[in-house]
C-alpha positions in Angstrom: 46.6 75.5 20.7 44.5 73.9 23.5 47.6 71.9 24.6 49.3 75.2 25.5 46.5 76.2 27.9 47.4 75.9 31.6 44.8 75.6 34.3 46.7 77.5 36.8 47.6 80.5 34.6 45.5 83.3 35.9 46.7 85.8 33.3 44.9 84.1 30.4 41.4 85.1 29.4 38.7 82.5 30.0 38.5 79.8 27.4 35.4 77.6 26.8 36.2 74.6 24.6 33.5 73.2 22.4 31.2 70.9 24.3 27.9 69.4 23.5 25.3 67.3 25.4 26.5 64.1 23.7 30.1 64.6 25.0 28.7 65.1 28.5 26.5 62.0 28.2 29.4 59.9 27.2 31.3 60.9 30.3 28.3 60.2 32.5 28.0 56.7 31.0 31.6 56.0 31.6 31.2 57.3 35.2 28.2 54.9 35.7 30.2 52.0 34.3 33.1 52.7 36.6 30.8 52.9 39.6 29.3 49.5 38.7 32.6 47.9 37.7 35.7 49.5 39.3 37.9 47.7 36.8 36.0 49.0 33.8 38.9 51.1 32.4 41.4 48.3 33.2 39.6 45.7 31.1 41.6 44.3 28.1 38.7 45.3 25.8 38.9 48.9 26.8 39.5 50.9 23.6 41.0 54.0 25.3 44.7 54.6 25.4 46.7 55.1 28.6 46.5 58.9 28.4 42.7 59.0 27.9 42.2 56.5 30.7 44.3 58.6 33.1 42.4 61.8 32.2 39.1 60.1 32.6 40.2 58.9 36.1 41.2 62.4 37.0 37.9 64.0 36.0 35.7 61.2 37.1 36.2 61.0 40.8 34.6 58.0 42.4 33.7 58.2 46.1 36.5 57.4 48.4 36.5 54.2 50.4 34.4 54.5 53.6 36.1 53.9 56.9 33.7 52.1 59.2 33.8 52.4 62.9 32.8 49.5 65.2 29.4 51.0 65.7 28.8 51.2 62.0 29.8 47.5 61.6 27.2 46.4 64.1 24.5 47.8 61.8 25.5 45.2 59.1 23.5 42.4 60.7 22.6 40.8 57.3 25.7 39.8 55.3 23.5 39.1 52.3 23.3 42.9 51.8 27.1 43.0 51.0 28.2 42.2 47.5 31.7 40.9 48.2 32.6 40.6 44.5 32.0 44.3 44.0 33.8 45.2 47.2 36.7 43.1 46.2 37.0 44.9 42.9 36.8 48.3 44.6 39.6 47.3 47.0 41.7 46.1 44.1 41.1 49.4 42.3 42.1 51.4 45.4 45.3 49.4 45.8 46.2 50.0 42.2 45.6 53.8 42.6 47.7 53.8 45.8 50.5 52.0 44.0 50.6 54.7 41.3 51.2 57.4 43.9 54.4 55.7 45.2 57.8 57.4 44.4 59.9 55.5 41.9 63.0 56.3 44.0 61.9 54.5 47.2 62.3 50.8 46.2 61.8 49.6 49.8 58.4 51.2 49.9 57.5 49.7 46.5 58.6 46.2 47.6 56.6 46.5 50.9 53.5 47.7 48.9 53.9 44.8 46.5 54.0 42.3 49.3 51.0 44.0 50.9 49.2 43.9 47.5 49.9 40.1 47.1 48.6 39.4 50.6 45.5 41.5 50.0 44.8 39.9 46.6 45.1 36.4 48.3 42.5 37.6 50.9 40.3 39.0 48.1 40.3 35.7 46.3 39.5 33.8 49.5 36.6 36.3 50.1 35.3 35.8 46.6 35.4 32.1 46.9 33.7 32.3 50.3 31.0 34.6 49.0 30.4 32.3 46.0 30.1 29.4 48.4 27.6 31.3 50.6 25.5 32.2 47.6 25.5 28.6 46.4 24.7 27.3 49.9 21.8 29.7 50.3 20.4 28.7 46.9 20.7 25.0 47.8 19.1 25.5 51.3 16.2 27.4 49.7 15.7 24.5 47.2 15.8 21.8 49.9 13.4 23.7 52.2 11.0 24.4 49.3 11.1 20.7 48.2 10.5 19.6 51.8 7.5 21.9 52.1 6.1 20.6 48.8 6.8 16.8 49.1 6.9 15.9 52.8 4.2 15.9 55.4 4.9 17.9 58.6 5.8 14.7 60.4 8.2 13.6 57.7 9.7 17.0 57.6 10.3 16.9 61.4 11.8 13.4 61.2 14.1 14.5 58.4 15.3 17.6 60.2 15.9 15.6 63.4 17.9 13.0 61.5 19.9 15.8 59.8 20.7 17.4 63.1 21.9 14.2 64.6 24.1 13.6 61.5 25.6 17.1 61.7 26.3 16.8 65.4 28.4 13.7 64.8 30.7 15.5 62.4 
């Protein structure tokens, strides 16, 4: 009965399917999960079938990717504010969505898109590795500086930093 309803059919009378606050809350929870983890519905543990996942994607529209102009990029002085892991997941999601819009008849377009996806995925992996390295380096630096402040006198700290600078200049 409900399957026969067409959204574009203007001759039908209005129909209001049964809906309760719990149903709406479930959709809101799924939307929040998708915003925090763009791959939420693609996870192997996702209990929803393909049809349900596609319908959820159609009704839960996440914000489109923002295109930044050069002036906008200058405002990003502090790279610590960017979560590269989340951005990588969002980019991967956008690529998958774009792939689904391709025509099955145009194999050359599909091959080119596949090559582009492989290249972008390689770059994403490099970015994730780099981001992970940056986080680890920042944590290590903070630990070293804190230890130096606690255990070294100002003179010893200066001597250590000068020695470190000389060592790094040699490499």
